[in-house]
LUMMI-491784 format. One record per residue (C-alpha): chain; residue number from 0; x negated, y negated, z negated. Coordinates in nm, 2 decimals, decimal comma. Each point is the difference from the previous one (the first is absolute). Last residue first. Layout:
<sites>
+--------+-----+--------+--------+--------+
: cadena : num :     px :     py :     pz :
+--------+-----+--------+--------+--------+
:      A : NUM :      X :      Y :      Z :
...
+--------+-----+--------+--------+--------+
</sites>
This chain:
<sites>
+--------+-----+--------+--------+--------+
: cadena : num :     px :     py :     pz :
+--------+-----+--------+--------+--------+
:      A : 133 :  -4,30 :  -2,63 :  -3,61 :
:      A : 132 :   0,16 :   0,03 :  -0,32 :
:      A : 131 :   0,33 :  -0,18 :  -0,09 :
:      A : 130 :   0,09 :  -0,17 :  -0,34 :
:      A : 129 :   0,35 :  -0,17 :  -0,04 :
:      A : 128 :   0,06 :  -0,34 :   0,09 :
:      A : 127 :   0,33 :  -0,16 :   0,00 :
:      A : 126 :  -0,06 :  -0,26 :   0,26 :
:      A : 125 :  -0,04 :  -0,35 :  -0,12 :
:      A : 124 :  -0,32 :  -0,08 :   0,16 :
:      A : 123 :   0,11 :   0,11 :   0,31 :
:      A : 122 :  -0,25 :   0,15 :   0,23 :
:      A : 121 :  -0,06 :  -0,06 :   0,37 :
:      A : 120 :  -0,23 :   0,29 :   0,18 :
:      A : 119 :  -0,18 :   0,03 :   0,32 :
:      A : 118 :  -0,13 :   0,30 :   0,09 :
:      A : 117 :  -0,29 :   0,09 :   0,28 :
:      A : 116 :  -0,05 :   0,35 :   0,13 :
:      A : 115 :  -0,21 :   0,15 :   0,27 :
:      A : 114 :  -0,32 :  -0,19 :  -0,01 :
:      A : 113 :  -0,29 :   0,14 :   0,12 :
:      A : 112 :   0,00 :  -0,24 :   0,33 :
:      A : 111 :  -0,01 :  -0,28 :  -0,18 :
:      A : 110 :   0,28 :  -0,27 :  -0,01 :
:      A : 109 :   0,28 :   0,22 :   0,07 :
:      A : 108 :   0,11 :   0,16 :   0,31 :
:      A : 107 :   0,30 :   0,06 :   0,22 :
:      A : 106 :   0,27 :  -0,01 :  -0,25 :
:      A : 105 :   0,22 :   0,22 :  -0,14 :
:      A : 104 :   0,25 :  -0,15 :  -0,23 :
:      A : 103 :   0,10 :   0,06 :  -0,36 :
:      A : 102 :   0,27 :  -0,14 :  -0,20 :
:      A : 101 :   0,09 :  -0,01 :  -0,37 :
:      A : 100 :   0,24 :  -0,13 :  -0,28 :
:      A :  99 :  -0,12 :   0,13 :  -0,31 :
:      A :  98 :   0,02 :   0,40 :  -0,13 :
:      A :  97 :   0,14 :  -0,04 :  -0,40 :
:      A :  96 :  -0,05 :   0,35 :  -0,10 :
:      A :  95 :  -0,25 :   0,17 :   0,19 :
:      A :  94 :  -0,21 :  -0,29 :   0,10 :
:      A :  93 :  -0,39 :   0,11 :   0,01 :
:      A :  92 :   0,11 :   0,38 :   0,12 :
:      A :  91 :   0,19 :  -0,17 :   0,28 :
:      A :  90 :  -0,26 :  -0,21 :   0,14 :
:      A :  89 :  -0,25 :   0,27 :   0,01 :
:      A :  88 :   0,19 :   0,26 :   0,15 :
:      A :  87 :   0,15 :  -0,29 :   0,24 :
:      A :  86 :  -0,37 :  -0,09 :   0,08 :
:      A :  85 :  -0,06 :   0,31 :   0,10 :
:      A :  84 :   0,30 :   0,06 :   0,20 :
:      A :  83 :  -0,09 :  -0,37 :   0,16 :
:      A :  82 :  -0,34 :   0,13 :   0,13 :
:      A :  81 :   0,17 :   0,23 :   0,27 :
:      A :  80 :   0,17 :  -0,34 :   0,17 :
:      A :  79 :  -0,34 :  -0,13 :   0,01 :
:      A :  78 :  -0,18 :  -0,32 :  -0,07 :
:      A :  77 :   0,20 :  -0,13 :  -0,28 :
:      A :  76 :   0,15 :  -0,32 :  -0,13 :
:      A :  75 :   0,18 :   0,03 :  -0,32 :
:      A :  74 :   0,21 :  -0,26 :  -0,14 :
:      A :  73 :   0,13 :   0,06 :  -0,39 :
:      A :  72 :   0,26 :  -0,22 :  -0,21 :
:      A :  71 :   0,12 :   0,02 :  -0,36 :
:      A :  70 :  -0,39 :   0,09 :  -0,18 :
:      A :  69 :   0,03 :  -0,07 :  -0,36 :
:      A :  68 :  -0,04 :   0,35 :  -0,08 :
:      A :  67 :  -0,35 :   0,02 :   0,17 :
:      A :  66 :  -0,11 :  -0,22 :  -0,26 :
:      A :  65 :   0,02 :  -0,36 :  -0,13 :
:      A :  64 :  -0,30 :  -0,26 :  -0,20 :
:      A :  63 :  -0,06 :  -0,19 :   0,31 :
:      A :  62 :  -0,33 :   0,15 :   0,04 :
:      A :  61 :   0,13 :   0,33 :  -0,10 :
:      A :  60 :   0,19 :  -0,08 :   0,36 :
:      A :  59 :  -0,29 :   0,03 :   0,21 :
:      A :  58 :  -0,12 :   0,30 :  -0,19 :
:      A :  57 :   0,29 :   0,18 :   0,10 :
:      A :  56 :   0,01 :  -0,08 :   0,34 :
:      A :  55 :  -0,40 :   0,09 :   0,05 :
:      A :  54 :   0,14 :   0,37 :  -0,16 :
:      A :  53 :   0,30 :  -0,03 :   0,19 :
:      A :  52 :  -0,23 :  -0,05 :   0,33 :
:      A :  51 :  -0,24 :   0,28 :  -0,12 :
:      A :  50 :   0,25 :   0,24 :  -0,04 :
:      A :  49 :   0,14 :  -0,07 :   0,38 :
:      A :  48 :  -0,35 :   0,06 :   0,10 :
:      A :  47 :  -0,01 :   0,33 :  -0,14 :
:      A :  46 :   0,29 :   0,11 :   0,13 :
:      A :  45 :  -0,07 :  -0,13 :   0,37 :
:      A :  44 :  -0,31 :   0,15 :  -0,01 :
:      A :  43 :  -0,20 :  -0,07 :   0,33 :
:      A :  42 :  -0,22 :  -0,22 :  -0,17 :
:      A :  41 :   0,03 :   0,05 :  -0,37 :
:      A :  40 :  -0,19 :  -0,30 :  -0,15 :
:      A :  39 :  -0,02 :  -0,35 :   0,20 :
:      A :  38 :  -0,33 :  -0,16 :  -0,17 :
:      A :  37 :  -0,01 :  -0,34 :  -0,21 :
:      A :  36 :  -0,01 :   0,21 :  -0,31 :
:      A :  35 :   0,34 :   0,14 :   0,06 :
:      A :  34 :   0,22 :  -0,09 :   0,29 :
:      A :  33 :   0,25 :   0,23 :   0,09 :
:      A :  32 :   0,24 :  -0,29 :   0,13 :
:      A :  31 :   0,21 :  -0,29 :  -0,15 :
:      A :  30 :   0,20 :  -0,18 :   0,15 :
:      A :  29 :   0,05 :  -0,37 :  -0,22 :
:      A :  28 :   0,19 :   0,04 :  -0,31 :
:      A :  27 :   0,28 :  -0,24 :  -0,07 :
:      A :  26 :   0,09 :  -0,06 :  -0,39 :
:      A :  25 :   0,35 :  -0,14 :  -0,03 :
:      A :  24 :   0,17 :  -0,15 :  -0,34 :
:      A :  23 :  -0,16 :  -0,34 :   0,09 :
:      A :  22 :  -0,25 :   0,02 :   0,28 :
:      A :  21 :  -0,25 :   0,23 :  -0,05 :
:      A :  20 :  -0,28 :   0,05 :   0,28 :
:      A :  19 :  -0,18 :   0,33 :   0,02 :
:      A :  18 :  -0,33 :   0,12 :   0,19 :
:      A :  17 :  -0,08 :  -0,35 :   0,08 :
:      A :  16 :  -0,09 :  -0,12 :   0,35 :
:      A :  15 :  -0,26 :  -0,21 :   0,21 :
:      A :  14 :  -0,33 :   0,17 :  -0,20 :
:      A :  13 :   0,08 :   0,37 :  -0,13 :
:      A :  12 :   0,00 :   0,08 :  -0,38 :
:      A :  11 :   0,03 :   0,30 :  -0,06 :
:      A :  10 :  -0,29 :   0,10 :  -0,21 :
:      A :   9 :   0,14 :  -0,15 :  -0,33 :
:      A :   8 :   0,38 :  -0,03 :   0,04 :
:      A :   7 :   0,14 :  -0,29 :   0,20 :
:      A :   6 :   0,28 :  -0,14 :  -0,13 :
:      A :   5 :   0,14 :  -0,33 :   0,10 :
:      A :   4 :   0,29 :  -0,17 :  -0,18 :
:      A :   3 :   0,25 :  -0,27 :   0,15 :
:      A :   2 :   0,21 :  -0,21 :  -0,24 :
:      A :   1 :  -0,13 :  -0,35 :   0,11 :
:      A :   0 :   0,04 :   0,09 :   0,37 :
+--------+-----+--------+--------+--------+
</sites>
């Protein structure tokens, strides 16, 4: 795989995984959770967790020279249907003009019990990027 790039922002590297992998025109972002300074934040607050998730996605994409405006697909895992509403509000605020393809599913658990939201993203390097804010 000669044209594969791996992206790990400072402080976000974990053994056995890359935060993102660039394959040609696409950058695949690993599932991001509300992790900041190696701590889960906003425990019990799906809005706060979702905002941190998108800040983490933004940081990973920045390592690849991209922004949230390059995102063309999202996959979200939630630990409750109630958390979806908070996730949707944040996602819709970020992606107003050109929303990505998206799916969301409720799962029985994520890797740690404090985590309520996990989001994977796919970015296309040639997207007509327009600045978006978390």
